[in-house]
C-alpha positions in Angstrom: 0.0 0.0 0.0 1.6 3.2 -1.2 -0.4 6.4 -0.7 0.6 9.9 -1.9 -2.8 11.7 -1.7 -4.2 12.8 1.6 -7.3 14.6 2.7 -7.7 16.5 6.0 -11.3 16.3 7.0 -13.7 17.3 9.8 -16.9 19.1 10.7 -15.4 22.5 10.0 -13.8 25.1 12.4 -10.9 22.7 13.0 -7.9 24.8 11.9 -7.9 23.4 8.3 -6.6 26.6 6.7 -3.7 26.8 9.3 -2.8 23.2 8.6 -2.8 23.8 4.8 -0.5 26.8 5.2 1.8 25.0 7.6 2.2 21.8 5.5 3.1 24.0 2.5 6.5 24.9 4.0 7.6 21.3 3.6 9.3 20.8 0.1 7.9 17.3 -0.4 4.3 18.3 0.1 1.9 20.2 -2.1 -0.7 21.5 0.4 -4.0 23.1 -0.6 -7.1 24.3 1.1 -10.4 23.3 -0.4 -8.9 22.2 -3.8 -12.2 20.3 -4.3 -14.0 23.5 -5.3 -17.2 21.6 -6.0 -17.2 19.7 -2.8 -19.7 21.9 -1.0 -22.3 21.6 -3.8 -21.7 17.9 -4.2 -22.0 17.1 -0.5 -25.1 19.3 0.0 -27.0 18.3 -3.1 -26.4 14.7 -2.1 -27.8 15.4 1.4 -30.8 17.0 -0.2 -31.3 14.1 -2.6 -31.2 16.5 -5.6 -28.4 14.8 -7.6 -28.3 11.5 -9.3 -25.7 8.9 -8.4 -24.2 9.1 -11.9 -23.9 12.9 -11.7 -22.5 12.7 -8.2 -19.7 10.2 -9.2 -18.9 12.2 -12.3 -18.7 15.5 -10.3 -16.5 14.0 -7.6 -14.3 12.3 -10.1 -13.7 15.6 -11.9 -12.8 17.5 -8.7 -10.7 14.7 -7.4 -8.7 14.4 -10.6 -7.9 18.1 -10.5 -6.4 17.5 -7.0 -4.6 14.3 -7.8 -3.0 15.6 -11.0 -1.1 18.3 -9.1 2.7 18.0 -9.1 4.6 17.1 -5.9 5.6 13.9 -4.2 2.7 14.2 -1.7 -0.6 16.0 -2.2 -2.7 17.2 0.7 -6.0 19.0 0.6 -7.5 20.4 3.8 -11.2 20.2 3.0 -14.1 19.9 5.5 -16.5 20.3 2.5 -16.1 16.7 1.5 -18.0 15.4 4.6 -20.7 13.7 2.5 -18.7 12.4 -0.4 -15.8 10.6 1.3 -17.3 7.2 0.3 -17.5 8.4 -3.3 -13.9 9.6 -3.3 -12.9 6.2 -1.9 -14.9 4.4 -4.6 -13.1 6.3 -7.3 -9.6 5.9 -5.7 -9.0 3.9 -2.6 -5.4 5.1 -2.5 -6.2 8.0 -0.3 -5.1 8.7 3.3 -7.5 10.6 5.7 -6.5 12.8 8.5 -9.6 13.3 10.6 -9.5 16.3 13.0 -12.1 16.0 15.8 -13.2 19.0 17.7 -15.5 19.1 20.7 -19.1 19.7 19.7 -19.7 22.7 21.9 -16.4 24.4 20.8 -17.3 23.8 17.2 -20.8 25.2 17.5 -19.6 28.2 19.5 -17.0 28.9 16.8 -19.7 28.7 14.1 -21.8 31.1 16.0 -18.9 33.6 16.5 -18.0 33.4 12.8 -21.5 34.2 11.7 -22.5 30.9 10.2 -26.2 30.3 9.3 -27.1 33.9 9.1 -28.4 35.7 6.0 -25.0 37.3 5.5 -23.3 33.8 5.3 -25.8 32.1 2.9 -23.0 29.8 1.6 -22.9 28.1 5.0 -26.4 26.8 4.6 -26.6 25.3 1.1 -28.0 21.9 2.3 -31.7 22.5 3.2 -33.0 19.2 4.5 -33.4 19.4 8.2 -32.2 23.0 8.6 -34.2 26.0 9.7 -34.5 28.7 7.0 -32.5 31.8 8.1 -34.5 34.0 5.8 -37.7 33.2 7.6 -39.0 36.3 9.4 -39.3 34.4 12.8 -35.7 33.1 12.6 -33.9 33.6 16.0 -30.4 33.1 17.5 -31.7 29.9 19.1 -32.6 28.6 15.6 -29.2 29.6 14.3 -27.6 27.6 17.1 -29.8 24.6 16.3 -28.6 24.8 12.7 -25.0 24.8 13.8 -25.6 21.8 16.1 -27.4 20.0 13.4 -24.6 20.7 10.9 -22.0 19.3 13.4 -24.0 16.2 14.0 -24.8 15.3 10.4 -21.2 16.0 9.2 -19.6 14.1 12.0 -22.1 11.2 11.5 -21.5 11.0 7.8 -17.7 11.0 8.1 -17.8 8.2 10.7 -20.2 6.2 8.6 -17.9 6.5 5.6 -14.8 5.5 7.7 -16.4 2.2 8.7 -15.8 1.0 5.1 -12.2 2.2 5.0 -9.1 0.4 6.1 -8.1 1.9 9.5 -4.5 2.0 8.4 -5.5 4.8 6.0 -7.1 7.0 8.8 -5.3 9.2 11.3 -7.6 10.6 14.0 -6.5 13.7 15.9 -8.0 15.8 18.6 -8.2 19.5 17.8 -7.2 20.4 21.4 -3.9 18.5 21.0 -2.9 21.1 18.4 -3.3 23.8 21.1 -1.5 21.8 23.8 1.5 20.6 21.8 1.5 21.6 18.1 5.0 20.3 17.5 4.0 16.7 18.5 0.7 17.2 16.6 2.4 18.1 13.3 4.9 15.3 13.9 2.1 12.7 14.0 0.7 14.1 10.7 4.1 13.9 9.0 4.9 10.4 10.4 1.5 9.2 9.1 2.2 10.5 5.6 5.8 9.0 5.8 4.4 5.6 6.7 1.8 5.4 3.9 3.9 7.1 1.2 7.3 5.6 1.9 8.8 9.0 1.3 11.3 10.4 3.8 9.6 13.8 4.3 11.8 16.6 5.4 9.8 18.0 8.4 10.0 21.8 8.5 6.7 22.1 10.3 8.0 22.2 13.8 5.3 24.7 14.8 2.1 25.7 13.3 1.8 29.2 12.1 0.2 31.4 14.7 -3.2 29.9 15.0 -6.1 32.2 16.0 -8.5 30.0 18.0 -12.1 31.1 17.3 
């Protein structure tokens, strides 16, 4: 098993942009953030049952190919938007390693609230409609917004874990978001070692510390 393509996934608000930036300082790694530009649409339309299986596979294949065809010994995309298409990605190419960042539910929901998710000014954060409360409804409240954030966390976390049940555990690295804040040198070391093990490439680790991470 030789794997050179990796996805960093989670429910959102997990420091994925910081991780992408940090990994980019390593010569052997091409690190991007949300390279799957269609991932949000594909995940959400699948959740709403408004896309056929054929179109879903075609769309995921196109986005994944763009990512996979990049240059570089190792390719990494930090992308929480793939939460509902991991199984499709794995169907297309099972030579993918997954780094799953888990953040406490309350912390994640609070971060979504502070960042303005599920308001009329962040319409992109509420593309999936099934099960969500419409923020454009005149009676929409802050309590409704929090319910949307909690629901988003639960469905994303549930779908990711469901997909992982069908994937070889050797291809999955699970990390706790809080560990990044406690000891980010060790945190990055675990990520680099995981990629070394699966790729067989002796990665030159220049990611001793994360770039200054603003916790929100």
